[in-house]
N, C-alpha and C positions, 0 to 999 in steps of 0.2 A: 231286524225290525220286520213285523209281518204285514205292514202296510205301506211300502215305500212305492210310490206310484209317480210315472213320468209327467213332467209338466208340459210337454210337446202336445200341441193341438195335431189334429190329423194333416193339416196341410203342412204345417213346421216339420214334422216328421218326416214327409214326403220330400220338401225342400232338402232336408238334412240327408236323407237317403240317397238324393240324387248326385251327392259327392262321393257315393260309395257304389259299387257295381253289385246290386242284389245282395246287400249286406244286411245282417240282422243286428239290431242295436240292443244289446242287454244292459238294463240299468244296473250300475255298481254302486253308486254314491249319489246321495242328495244332501246338501248342505244344510237345507232347513230342519232335516231329520238327523244327520250324522254330526252335524255341527260345521262352522265356518272356519276350519283351521287345517293346517297341514298335515298333523297328526291323523286326524280322522280320515282324510283324503288318502295318506300312504297306508292306513290300515286295511281300506276298501279296494284300492286300486294298485297296489304294488304286484309285480308279477302276473299282470293281466293280460299281457300282449297287447296288440293294436287297441288304443282308446281314442275317445274323443270327448274334450270337455265342452260343455254347452251352458254358456251363461246367459241370463236374462235381465234386461233392465227396464225401467218403467216408460221409457222413450219407444219401446216396442222392438228393439234390436235382440236378436238372437245371434250370439256370436262365441267364437271359441277356438280350439285348436285339435288338431289330430297329430298322434305319433303312431308309428308302427313299432315302436320299441316299447320294451318293459319300463315302468318306473321301479328302481331299486333302491332309492335313497342313496346313492353313492355320492352325492355332492360333486357329480363330475358333469362336463359339457358332453351332450350326446350327440353322435353323428346320426342323422336320419334323413335321407334324401326325399322320404316320402311324408314328411312333416310338413303341415300347412295351417294357416289361420283362415277362418271362413267368418262370413257375416250375411245376414238377411234380416228383414224387418216387415211388420206387418202392413206396412203402406206400399210394399213393392211387392206384390204376391206373385205377379207375373214375370218378374225379373229373375234371372239366374242369381245364385248366391255368389257373394265375392269370395274369391280364393286365392290367398296369397302363399306364396312359396318362400322358404327362406333363401336370401341372397348368398348364405354361406351354411350349407348343410353340416359344416363340421361343427357348427354350434346351433343345432336346431332346437334345443332346450336344456335346461339344468335339471338335474336328476333329484332335486330336493324341492318339494312342493311343486305345484302346477305353475312352472316358471318358463315361459318361452321368451325370456328377454324383452322382446319389443311389447310383449302383453304378458301379465302376470295375474293370477287368479288368486282369490282369497288372501289378497295382498296384507302382510301384517297380521294374518289371522283374523281377517273382519270380512265382512260382506262387501268388499270392494275390489275392484281390479286395478292394476297400474298399467298405464299405456306410454310408450316411447318407442315409436318406429325407428328401427335400427336395422339389424339383420333382416327383419320382416318390414318391408317398406309398405305403408299404407296410409290412407288419409283417415284421421282419426274420427272425422264426422260420418264418413262413409262406414267405417267399422263399427263404432258403436254410438254415434250421435253426441259425442263427448259425455256421454253419461255413464259414470264409472261405478255407482252405485248398484249392487246387483240386488234383484228381487229373488234370485235362486241360481244356484250352480250346481250342475249334475255332470257325471260321468258315465259313460257308456262304453262297455267293451264292444268293439265292432268285429262281428263273427262273420265268416264266409258262409253263405248259405249252401254252398257247395252244389248248387243247381239241382237239377232233376236225377232221380234214379231211373235206370234204363226202362224199368217198367214198375207199376204200383206193387207194393208189398202187400196190400190188402186189396182184394177186387170188390168195387163197389159200382153198382150200376146208377146212373143219374139221371135216368130219364123219368117221365111221369108215370110210367107204369109201375117202376119200382117204388115209387112214393105211394101209390095205391096199394101195391103188394104189402109194403109195409105197415100201412093203416089196417089192412086186412087180417095181417099176422096179429097185430096188437088186440084188434077187437075181438078175433077169435080166441085169444088166450085166455084161459081161466085157471085158477089154481085147482091143483089136484086134491085139495082137502075140501070136504064139504062145509065146514063150519067157516071158511074163508070166502069173502066174496071179492074182496080186491086186495093185491099185493100193497104192502106197506114199504116204501123206500125212503130211508133216511139220508138226507143230504147233509155232509159234514165237511169243513174245510176252513182254511184261513179267512180272515176279514179281507173282503173285496175280490175274493176268487170267482164269484158268480154264481153262488147257490140259489138266491132268489131269482136271478136273471134267468137262469136255467128252467126253473118253473116257468116264470113268465114266457119263456120262448116255447116251450111245449104247450102250454095252454094256447099259445099264438096259434100253433099248427093246427090245433083241434078247431079254434074260433074262426080260423080263416083270414084274421087280421091280426097286426100286432098288438098285443094287450099289456097291461103292467098291473096285475092284481098285487103281487108281492111287493114290498118296499124295496127299493135298490138305489144305489149310489155310491159316493165315496166317501169315507169317514174315517177317522183315527180309530175308531172302535166299531164292533158289530152294529150294523142298522138293525138286525134281528134280534130282539129282546125277548121275544115270547117264543114258546115250542108252537109251532104252527103245523095243521094238517091241512093239506090244499087238495081239494077234489078238483077234477076237470070235467066239464059237462062234455057230453058227447057232442060231435059235429064234424063237418067235412065228410059226410057220409058214413061215419062211424056211430053205431048205435049202443055201444058199450065201452067204457074206458074201465079196463080191470086193474088199476093201480092208482094209488094216492102218493103224494109227496109230503114226506114230513121235513119242516126246516128247523133249524136250531141256531143258537149264537154262533158266531164264528169263532175259530180257534184263535187264541192269543198267546203270546210266549210268556207274560208276566204270571206271577202268583195272583190267585183271585181275580183272574181277568178272563174273559171269554168262557167257552162251554167247559164246566167242570165235569171230571172223568165219572163221578157218582151219579151226577145228572144224565151223563151219557148213557150209563148202564142202566138206569131206571128206564130211560126212553127205549132202550133194547128190549127190556122185560115188559114193556107195555104199561108202566106204573103212571107215566105222566100223559095227562090229558091236554087236549088242545087249548091254547091260550094261557098256558101257564107262564108266568112272569119268571124269567130266571133271575137268580140272584148268585153272581159268581163267588161271593164269599161264603156262602152257606146252599148245600145241596137241598132238594125238596124234602120235607118232612111228611111222614106217614098221616099226621093230621090235617095235612094241606087238603082243601077241598079239591084241589086238581091231581090229587094222587089215587090212582085207582088200585085198591088193596088186592082185587081178584082179578086180574087181566086173563083174558082168553087168549087163544092162538090168533084171533083176527086182530087184537090189539098190540101184539109184538112186532118188533121191526123184522122184515124177511130179507133186506139186503141193504147194506151200508154202501154209499157212494162217496168217496172221498174226492172234493172239488179242488182243482189246482189250476191256477193261471199259468198257461204255458210260458208266458213272459218272464215268469217269477221262478222257474223251477230251479234256476242258478242262484235265486236269492234265497232260497228256503234256507234258513238258519239251523243250526245244529238243535237249538232248543226247540224249533217248531217240528223238526223231523223225530225228536225223541218223544214230543207230545203226541204226535201221529201214532208213533209205534206203541205207546201206551194204551190209546184208544184202540189199535188193531189187536193187540193182545187181548183186550176185554171182548172183543168182537167175536174172536178165534175161541174163547172159552165158551161162548153161547152157541158156537157153530152157526153163525151167521155169514154168508157169503159176502164178498167185497169187491168192489170194483173202484178204478180210479178214472175220473172224468177230468180230461185236460181242455179247458175252456180258452178263447181267445186265440185261437191258431191263427186265425188272419192277421191279429195284430204281431204275432211272433214271427212270421215269415212273410216277406214281401211276394213270393211266389204265390203262397196260398191267397195272400190279399187280391191278387190280380184274377186268380182263379181259384174257387174251393175245391174244385175237382183234384188241384194238385197235392191235397193234403196229404195222401198216401204215396206221393211221388217225392215229396220235399225231403232231401236229406237232413235238413235241418229239424223238422218236425219228428223225423224217426229217431234221430239222435236225442231229442227232448223226452220223447216217450220212453226209450230205453234208460235214459237216466232217472227220471222219476221211478220207473220201474224198480232199479236198483236202489234208490234212496228209501223208498218205502216198503220195499219187500214183497212186491206183488208181481205176479208174471205179466209179461208184455201182453198177453192175451187178454188179461183183466184191465188194460189202459185203453181209453176209448177217448178219442179228440171230437170236440164239438165247436161249433160257432153260434154264441146265443145272439140273439135279436137286441140290439142296444140303441141304434141311431135310426134304424129303418122304420118306415112308416107302413110297409106291405110285405107280406111274406114272401119267400123265395124258395122255389122247389129243390135247389141245390142244398140250401141251408136246412130245410126241412128232411132231407133224406139222412143227412149227417145226425140230426137230433132224434129222429124215428129209430135211426139204427142203434142209437145209444140205449133208448128205452127196450128195444127187443133184447140187446144184451142183459139189461137189468132183469127183465122177466125171465130169461133163461137162467140166470145166476139164482133168482128167487125159486125157480123150479127144483133147483138142486137142494134149497133148504128144506122143501117140503118132501122131496125123496129121502132126506134124512130123518124124517120123523120116525119116532120108536113106535107109534101106535097105528098100525095098518087100518084099524077100523075107522080112523077118520078120513081116510082118503076116498074119493070119490068113485063111482063105479066107472 
């Protein structure tokens, strides 16, 4: 599934993470998407190491169970002295979560279905829980408010963030002088081809990865306040249904913005869904004009009023950026990876440079959430960058992490620096595109 998102609110996630020391939670299973049944649970959760089940009900309780052992579907009682049940609710935000250990770790849970004896989730393959205090002693009212009808049930892999690296593996200056310097680098850059005034950068990625949010964030940097020109949000399918070319007005002391962002439909796994590879190729070649309405079941036709039959170099795409949610690197399906591979091959055929933008680094790692400057010292972020590099077949140097503006009302210098650094890398990649042009007469003096 390309759009599996967590139901945890920010404070709920903070509450849950307080039960684990600097752990990262990686979503594996969501019952409303994958199914309220044990088979779907085991398909997604077997052999995943430490996991936590998170159940929700209409009474405002978030409750569940942690085990440090693998689910193996062996139908055996599993020994786990680290297993526990937990609960907290929306009406007691300041209270510590309830945490209940097993009175007999020899029977921590049964390895078929999410069955912790005293608390069983997806009971009888339905959106219900079963509660009967036994090995785990708890007050049902305190645990779940005697409300066993589930509005959602999720499973997260609990991953050790492994703390900090000894020193940053990429050097970034985080002061206001560096922010000004990055803006100066961007403002002073110009294409080395006389017929092109602005680099055209295409953003491509799975639904919900943050393509439109990235444009809004860059736009916010230049405006000096958080703006939201492009449509963003969460939905089962792509919110972007048109091909859009976004121009950024100069601001923040910058007199010239030498690039434009092009946004497209999100990538989806299914047939005739999301961005079509033929439309993608037409975009790269400069055939598709602004505000073309995509039709996933039929690529653009040459008689369309939005089809540019004679595109120039200024109409073509000069750099492709694949936008990936850091929180979902491990959730990328084989189908999605295969689809991106098809797009990458098409891009390579046209000699267009490619980068990978990893969004939501603050949501992926608690250490980065605490301080964005930790992004290049986080073992976990480094691991995710290496993993997406291997999955998509790009060099690690072509993977750039960012944090988009999503809930903030004002811009932040550190967020700006990470965003602007990403733009600089895109412009450098674009310069490589122009360097490879065959016609030296088009190059500027």
